[in-house]
C-alpha distance (Angstrom), angle and dihedral (degrees) to the residues before:
residue distance angle dihedral
M1 . . .
L2 3.80 . .
N3 3.77 121.7 .
K4 3.81 109.5 -111.6
I5 3.78 93.5 -135.2
V6 3.83 92.8 50.1
L7 3.81 89.0 46.6
S8 3.81 90.8 51.9
M9 3.80 92.6 48.8
A10 3.79 93.1 47.1
S11 3.84 91.4 46.3
L12 3.80 91.0 53.7
R13 3.84 90.7 50.1
M14 3.81 91.5 48.5
M15 3.82 89.3 50.0
S16 3.76 90.0 49.2
G17 3.79 92.2 49.9
T18 3.80 90.1 49.5
I19 3.79 90.9 52.1
E20 3.83 89.2 50.7
I21 3.80 92.2 51.7
I22 3.81 92.3 46.2
A23 3.83 89.5 49.7
A24 3.83 90.8 51.5
L25 3.80 90.2 50.9
I26 3.79 91.3 49.4
M27 3.83 90.1 50.9
L28 3.78 89.4 52.3
R29 3.79 92.1 46.8
F30 3.81 93.9 51.8
N31 3.83 92.5 42.5
Q32 3.78 91.6 -165.9
I33 3.83 125.0 117.8
E34 3.81 93.8 -140.8
K35 3.78 94.1 53.2
A36 3.81 93.1 41.7
L37 3.82 87.9 53.4
I38 3.82 90.8 51.9
V39 3.84 90.6 50.7
N40 3.78 90.8 47.2
T41 3.81 90.7 50.7
G42 3.80 89.9 54.6
L43 3.82 88.6 52.9
A44 3.80 89.5 55.6
M45 3.79 87.8 72.3
V46 3.81 95.7 46.7
G47 3.83 97.0 57.4
P48 3.83 99.6 56.1
L49 3.80 91.2 39.5
V50 3.81 91.2 54.8
L51 3.80 90.2 45.4
L52 3.76 92.8 51.9
T53 3.79 94.1 44.2
T54 3.82 95.4 48.6
T55 3.79 91.7 45.1
T56 3.77 90.9 50.4
I57 3.79 92.3 49.7
G58 3.82 90.0 49.2
L59 3.79 92.6 48.5
V60 3.79 91.5 49.7
G61 3.77 87.8 52.8
L62 3.81 91.8 50.6
A63 3.78 96.3 40.3
D64 3.79 93.8 101.9
K65 3.82 92.5 46.0
L66 3.82 99.8 47.4
S67 3.76 126.7 73.1
F68 3.77 118.1 -124.1
G69 3.84 91.2 -107.7
K70 3.78 92.5 53.8
M71 3.79 91.2 47.5
I72 3.81 89.2 54.9
W73 3.84 89.7 52.0
V74 3.79 91.5 51.2
L75 3.80 91.9 48.2
A76 3.82 90.0 47.7
G77 3.80 89.6 52.0
V78 3.80 93.2 50.3
S79 3.83 89.6 47.2
C80 3.82 89.5 53.2
I81 3.81 90.3 51.4
F82 3.81 91.4 53.0
I83 3.79 93.3 44.8
G84 3.81 88.7 52.4
I85 3.78 91.9 48.2
L86 3.79 97.2 46.0
K87 3.80 100.9 38.3
K88 3.79 117.6 84.1
């Protein structure tokens, strides 16, 4: 029997991968740099959103197993990832 939290995280990742493949097919269909860039820009929002959502689901699943101090370290690590992604 699959863990509901793991199933949710995996489902989100499969959905994200499907969106990526569909976006690649759309880029090929349009065959124009400008339109491909627009599609790619839309994907830039999907990746971090999926990362944040799957991480949140995982943390909720671990909340009863992690101490408060370890939870702070995990949140600090995720924050560093987002700062690194969003800062130029």
